[in-house]
C-alpha positions, 0 to 999 in steps of 0.5 A, a space after each residue: 643523201 639517203 633518207 634519215 628518221 625524224 628522231 634524228 632530225 628533231 633530236 638536233 632541234 631540241 638541242 638547237 631550240 629551233 623547229 624542223 619544217 614538215 611539209 605535206 607533199 601530192 605530186 613531183 612538184 611540191 616534193 621538188 619545192 620542198 627540197 629546193 627551199 630546203 637547199 636554198 636555206 641549207 636547211 633539214 626537212 621532212 616530207 610527209 604524205 598524208 592517206 590522201 597522198 597516198 591514195 591520189 599518187 600512189 604508195 610507191 610513186 611517194 616513196 620513189 619520188 621523194 627517195 630520188 629527191 634525198 639522194 640528189 640533195 645534200 640536206 638531210 630529208 626524212 620521208 614521214 607518214 602523217 595522220 595514219 590511222 590504219 594499222 595496215 597502213 602504217 606497216 605498209 608504209 614502213 615496208 616501202 621505205 618511210 623513215 617515220 610513221 605517225 599513228 593517229 589513234 586520237 579518236 579513240 578513248 585513252 586505253 585504246 590509243 595507248 594500246 594501238 600506239 604501242 603496237 606501232 611503236 614496238 614494230 617501228 622500233 624493231 627497224 629503226 623507224 621513227 614515230 609520232 602519235 597524237 593525243 587530244 583532237 586537232 579540228 578541222 578537216 584533213 583528207 575528208 577526216 573532220 573534227 567539228 569544232 565542239 569535238 575538238 578537245 584540247 590535250 591533257 598534260 597529265 594524259 600526255 606524260 602517261 601516254 609517252 611513257 606507256 607508248 614509248 613514242 618518239 614525238 607526240 602531236 598535241 591539240 593546243 588550239 590549232 586547226 587542219 585547213 584554212 582559219 575562219 578566225 585568228 586561232 587562240 593557242 593555249 601556250 600555258 597548256 603547251 608549257 605544262 605539256 612539256 614540263 611532264 613529257 620528255 620527247 618532242 612536240 608536233 604542232 599540227 595545222 599551223 597553217 594560217 597561225 600567226 608568226 609570233 604564236 609559231 615562235 612562241 610555241 617553238 620556244 616552249 618546245 615545238 620541234 616539229 611544225 606541219 604545214 600543208 594548206 599554205 603550200 596548197 594556197 601556193 600551188 593554186 596561186 601560180 596556177 592562176 597566175 598562169 591561166 589568167 594571164 594566158 587562158 590558152 597556155 597548154 603546156 603543163 610545164 609553163 602552167 605548173 613551174 610557176 606553182 613550184 616556184 610560189 611553193 618553194 618560196 612559202 616553204 622557204 619562209 616557214 624555214 626561216 620562221 621555224 629557225 631551221 636556216 643553216 641548221 643542215 
């Protein structure tokens, strides 16, 4: 089927009180693993590409891979730009066929973030594309973009209300204690803050940095209104785990298919696990 928008998927998730998994891709095997998992679970899925993924694989390749995958499957798939920080890149992704874009102006003061986000929203809405923005700074590192712990700022609920009302953005990524990359310690999520944000904001809430967060905390966050959960690090770990098994057991293996095939299986397994955790199974 054709690619769908994230807005469509999240509206259904909000009504059904589950979350849609948003999984980052960097190559063909990851795209195949995400779609295979979604098909096995009969679930919708969001395939995301970060700025780093686009630089590595090429915009045309990312779009081509995901469009082919979507056309060959019966489950709804959306293609989303994750953490777009450049206005020009956001526009380029829209032109090339992304059905959803994130403009991340969280490094700017509130008024500048609002102005940038509103500009993107107006263009995206004109062509039927979903939008996501971020308020507050999520700690950790993703694609060489780092936020030190001391600089990681929680989302202010009252600012979130103002931000959504003035920008018209359709989903909001919030900072409530998660971080990008591998955790050095168990994260403590601020559920009271999340509940307050959800009571003031009438758009779906997005949880970034979800790899490594305890299952019970993910489940609670979804119960409090999170409708989109991002997973990247867990997929990378699964990929490397699959490759290592082959290389360690047979150092002379030179067939890329025999090296990458097991990695794809490992990634499919972890994505299926996350879909079940998010409550997305059977929701396609």
